[in-house]
C-alpha angles and dihedrals in degrees: 000000000000104000100070102176147350139206137199107211135164128228115220107162089214090068087077103084095223086059103036094044092195098329090094088076088076085074101038092137089059092049090051090049092047089054092047090052090049090054092050090049090052089050090056092050097208121193091206132036117195113203121193108201133184088204100062121085109310127193133184096238107015139063113226118215114193115249132206137059099280147344141209139206145167139193097252091128087059094048099263108098092161092066104090134177127199123193128186112210125229095235098182089049092052092044091051094046090050093049090050090051090049091051092052091044084239117162098243133107149107097288126120103028110167100174125020095198119110117260122229092247088064097035097054094059091046091047088065097037092052088059089065108020138015107167097104144086127227137233113193120199130182131216128246145206090252123114127287086252093056089051091054089049091056086054091056094050088053090052091049092047091050087052093049093053095035088231117171094231134188118192121215119197104198111195139124117223123233118350091198106069099118140034090237094043123111095271101022125243126312121182090226088058101077091035090056094050095049091048095046096048086051093052098041095041090057095037090239092153095164088073092063086080088060092070111091122224089235090053095050089045091054092045092055092227123171107192112046097103091046090053091053091052086053090048089056092050087056093046112148090005130131110226141182105222119205126184108215103177150332130201141161113172096138097049094269127098119237120187134171125194130166131209125205115199116233106175141285123327114177090190088071095075092125103166090052090052092048091049092051088053092049091051091053091049092048091048090053092047092048090053090056098046115125122223095272091057093039090056092048091052093046091047091055099039096048091045093058103074100053104003091244117142112233123238120247103279123227125255099049122146109269093244091062091054101041106033129076127211146137113276134199119198116196127191123199128188117192089348093304126114111258101171141348130182132159149155123241091212133016117283100173135050098265146013087252093058092045092053089049093050098045096041088061094046092047087058103037109023111037101123091208092066142037117258114278111266118225090242091058094057095091090050098056130104116204131206128181125204117196109200125224123214117296119247125199114248121214100173138037088231088069091064130090122178094206097045104032138044121214136237120189119189128185112169105302093346115098133166132182135196125189119229127252099028119162111253093025101099107150135044088244093058090049095049091048092049093049093046091055091048092053092045091237114154120235091241096052116110139201092047117171116233124198132172129201138179126230138204106226120209120192 
């Protein structure tokens, strides 16, 4: 088996003595655990070290794999320019990995590099490893805005590449935990922060990688985590692999969580096919959801699915409820994939002769024309969840007391600038947040005055 071990590590710059200048003693347990992990890596004698780093090039829909023969970096941005790290890249491994991604039409490769210097999330693990072992070459991979399952898939491809080349590979998942553990921390305190760290250390400390899919993206965002996606790539690199998990340390004295775990490969275990298990669970869930869809949502699904083959909009089908045929209203159609927004387009007021026509029009636009996302691919259709919001009449608001983020959506207008935000959205908990997000969507500056504010209710169909 070519992947011979894996390690979850953090990357606080102050752990480097020339950066910390004594402050690193506040995380001495992390330092000792790092040294222990480095010794374990030396004992494994890898010829390839793959590092997944959140501070390399990152794109919304593409995994960047660092190209070239080598890279250098230093800690000058942290006040220690004399601490330098050099890495020789495993060029054949990178080429084979990119070839495999291309064969599978998977969005990963060497395109789009903006800076060839090593980032600190890659340098810090190498700093400790180099004190014990240096006979290796590096593969550096970035994260992306793609789904958790896609990150796991990249790990599977790394495993397959290692197998193809018979490369003794150690995987390093470089990632801090929550950045929101304390009020005086870098991003303040979030109630999800300590919860995330407790849960993730239980999951990673026991090697229960299937539970990584139980963390929602909204929860991770609120927790301010750094390493979740790197951990998922590592889990993919250990797909169908029996491991012995060891928790080496956890600390969070500066308001950021630092955890170190080590994984010894023990052999094959086909029952640890966690992405497949997650996808089967998702398919069952989606089948249940689809069976419960009301006529509004069924029409949105039908409109997009039947548009795809020939790009011809469907006509209004027979048998719809009378209010969908005779009433007019603004409609928003939202698409989600694995709990993440995949498209959303709507109209503030009616632009067609009926709600049914509005749904057909906006369902197609949500899938094909939302500028924030690439077009829906045919193979994605079975994975989509739909919701349809039918908007009520807008009412002018003269006081913030008239707003309620759960009950009312918001429209802000200044001249030709206009922005809308639906009600009851996850992550929008206060009126102030609702106003700020809507203002940004409208392109209205903070200092602009005489902004027209309107509220509206919606009937949400799922």
